C-alpha positions, 0 to 999 in steps of 0.5 A: 208293752207287749212283753207280757202278752207275748210271753203268755202266748208262748205258752199257748203256741200251736203251729197247725198243719191245717191251712189258714181259715180252714173251716171245721165242725165247731167243737165248743158249744156256746152253752145251754141256758139254765133256769133258776130251778136248774141252778146249783143250790149253793150258787142260787143261795149266794145270789139271793143273799146278795140280792137281799143286800141291794135295793133298786129305786126307779124314779119317774124317768125310769132311771135306776138308783142302786144301793148296796151294802158293799161296793160289790153289792152295788155292782151286782145291783147296777148290772142287774138293773142294766140288764133289765133295761137292755140286756141285748146291748150288754150281750152285744158289747161282750160278744164284740169285746170277746171276739165272739160276735160271729157266733150270733151274726155269722161269717160276716163278723169273722174279721171283727172277731179275729181283730179282737182275738189278736189281743183277747185270749180267755186263758190270758184274761183268766190269769189276769183275773187270778192276779188282780187285786182282791177288791177288783176280783170281788167286783168282777165276781159280783158283776158276773153274779148279777148278770147270771142271776138276771138270766136265771130269774128272767127265762123269757130273755133269750141270749144269742150266745152268752148264756153264762158270764164269767168274772174274767170276761169283765177284763175284755171290756175295761174302758168305756169309750165307744169303739176304741184303739183296736178299731183303727185296725182295718178289717179289709187289711186283716182279711187280705192278710189272713183269709183266702176269701178277703173279698167276702170277709172285708168290711163294707165301707159306710155310705156317705160322710161318717159322723165325727166320733167324740164329745164335748167337755167344759169345766168352769172354775170359781172365778167364772161361775155364779157363787163361785161354784165350779161347773162341768159340762158332760156331753159325750157324742156316741151312737144313741142309747150307747150308755145307761144313766144310773146312780150307784151307791154303797154303805161303804162310801160309793155314791156316783151318778152318770152314764155307764156303757152297757155291761160295765160296772163303773160310771164312765162319764159322771160325778159323785158328791165332790168330783166330776169328770168327762172324757173326750176322744183324744188326738194323741198318737197312742197306737202305731204301725211298724213295717217289717220284712219277713223271711222264710228260713227253712219253714220258720218265719223271721223278720229283720231287726237292726243288724240281725233277724228275730223269730216271728211268733205264730199262733192259731186262733179258732173262731166259731161262726153261725151258718144260715142254717143255725149250725156252728162251724169253726174257722182257724187263722194262723196269725203272726206277732212281732215284738211290736204286736200282731201283724194286721196287714200287708204293705207291698212285700212287708208285713205291718204290726200294730202296737197299742195299750193292752193293760186290762187290769190297770184300765178296769181298776182306773175306771172304777177307782176314779168314781170314788175319788174325793179330790184332785189328788185322789183322782190323779192317784187313779190316773197313775195306773196309766190305764187310759190311752185314748181319752182326754179328761175334763175335771171339776171338783168341790174344792174349786179345781178344774183341769184338762188332762191328756191320756195317761198312756203315751209311749215315748218315741223318737220325734224325728219319725212321723208316727202318723204313718207306718214306720220302719219296724226293722230300725230299733230307733223307731221302737217305743221307749217306755211311757211318758211320765204324767208330768210330761203330758199336756195338762192345765190345772185351775187356769186364771181364766177360769175355764178349760174345754175339749171338743176332740181337738188339739190341747193347745187351745184348752184354756185360751192363753194359759193352754199348753204350748205346742212347741214344748211337746213332741208332735205325737201328742196331737195328730188331729189339730183344731175343729169347728166345735173348738172354735164354737167353744172358745168363742162361748168361753172367751165372752167373759160371762159368769156361768150358772147351771142353766146358762152352761146348758144353754151354751151347750145348745148354742146355735152357732155353726162356725164351719159354715161361717168359714165356708159359705163366703167362698161359695158366694164369692165363686158365684159373684165371680161367675159371668152373668150369662152363665147358666150355672149363675142363673140357676143358683141365683135364688139359692145364693140369695137364700144362703146370703140371708142366713145367720149361720145358725141352726134351727128347725125352721131354717131353709138355708141350713138344709141347703147348706148341709146338703151342699156340704155333705155332697162335697165332703167325700171329695174334700176328704180324699184330698185332705188325706193325701195332703195332710190337711183338715177337710175344712181347709180343703173345702175352703181353699183346695176345691175349685170355685166352679166345683163348689157351685156345681155341687150346690146345684146338685144339692138344690136339685136333690131337694127339688126331686125329694121334696118338690121344692128347694126351700125345705125347713131343716126340721122337715128333713132332719128327724129323730125316730125310735121305733124299736129296741134293736141295736140297728134301727130301721127308719121310715118316712111313713112312721112318726118322727120328731123334728131335730133342730141341730145338725152334725158336729161336722159343721161346728154344732156343740149339740151334735146330731149325726143323721143319714138318709136310709136307702129308700127314704128321703129324710135324714134320721139321727143315730149318733151325736148328743147321746147324754148331756149333763151339767153339774154344779159343785158346792156344799151340795152337788146339783145337776141337770141331764137328758138322754136321747130317747129314754131309759128303757129299750122296750117300746112298751115302756113309757120310758122308751121315748119320754125324754125325746122332746126335752132332748130335742129342745135342750130342756135338761131335767133335774137329776135326783142325786140326794134322797130329798130330791127323789122323794115323791118321784119314786115309781118303784122300789125293789130288790133284784129278782123281784 
């Protein structure tokens, strides 16, 4: 898989005499900002000519509906409209994907940049761009033109680093999920491997339990849908404001609506007039670590492989970073590669190489082409490009087809090895043996039961009794197992009801919390078994009475939910450590591996914290759990002293399909959400597609805009608004019509 990358790197090899991470004065400036008057006339004329072929309509929610003559024109307008709404997030995404974040954020981002640059090399991406299909090059050209035209026409916008975009840059960020496989490379291990100051550059551990990343997707077939019209739930769980809601249309036949990750020119989660798709982060094992023993043979590094040795490929990566004074300095890193991929850490006296998908042209092509699919066969034709390594897909279309699809990029491996752990890279038997054919992957198409789902859990329950059979597939097809959201979804879908657009939306906001249904009986039993005179039993009597009277459902008024969440959050890190060692889920450990006495002790801690922070142990959940958006900054600051809204749903950790990942900022008492339900849409396919949707906050990142938080009340109440997909639906709801640059 890395053959093309490694062959390209051979041409770029440089073996420096300088020490690793030596800092020198940077010689590559980030660029000088140009205004419209300074742009070469030929280039400006081209941009203006394209802009004349594009129309942007803003509806009464501030959502952009873009139309262009060609697909490339539509891409030009699409990215221009995104830049109007949140250029800083576009720039931040490409600083991250290009490995240039430290030019803005300084030395602390060096390891994150190095991680990206292990795979992203400008010269290699330029070569990929040159060899891309002509249709894709046109889209990349239009993408860069749209961003550059925006910067030229808006001199008040001050980029941190990227003052000009080049078409090849689009290949650095070709798949729209949050994070990505590359984030599985730990920054602290990378710092230990390549820096002489690892403690300075290692990543900081997050404070408190981390909100599960992932999403919910449900497709309902004709047999379970009112009027026989298939339905799709699109419910990505990401950091808030991670994507832009848009409609993108061209006279050439493109007409797609949904959520686009900032800076990308394709709708990542969405639908067109006939087909809809939803991606959920998969538990498939699509990345692996290979340990090798390294030898120094007269100044040349080799590693053992089979009965012999192979040369270690070494190259230098230079990264510029900004000092506190604003100057740029350069650090160089001498990095190493085996045939498996880049070396990312040490493990004792061995080095560990990391293998993952690196197919930017295929990934970008697949991401755009699926938005044009008109039926299942065309959708699968795009999937055959095998540019998706980490996302399951829930699919529905106007022909009545529904489907669960596994990620297409799945390396074939010898299943006798446990690839969830580091394997012996010196043993040729551990090597990837090509890729699985699409027909060899877990999938479900149009089950008789009439539904498919995924909540980032295993595929073995995706369609009830008609799900793929676990024993028929290698174990690396899933590494995560079930989760409480999956139990919630299955109960919803097995009930036998006929769904409508509105009842599917209501199901996405159902209030069940399966994790607490499973965990609290053990806590209550621990209290029951405690002797009556035990001080802990006496102290917790009222708390247990409160939990026993609770129906295990979320609401803003529930006091028991507050206590249960505080208890669960305090116990989670302890259970997570045991789960990691024993290969169990955290929920299993909390239920059966934590001593009864310990469960009660943690409940006492939770109760005491509520008393200390709020003056009472009985606090309504909505008093504690809050939605707040104070600025357009990517990193939000929260304050108990500033206005906020009650958020009734809790973390996905406890089985809430409507996820709200919240933490208590330092110095504050309340919890503030920053991730979870970021975009929710339900789509009905029939003679005429129909949809409802809502996004966290609003369409604009500007606090001065009325669309900064106008959707927040609907978001928090699950009241999805109508989507204006057809011209007659948007009629009378147009706030502004204009061309880029006006």
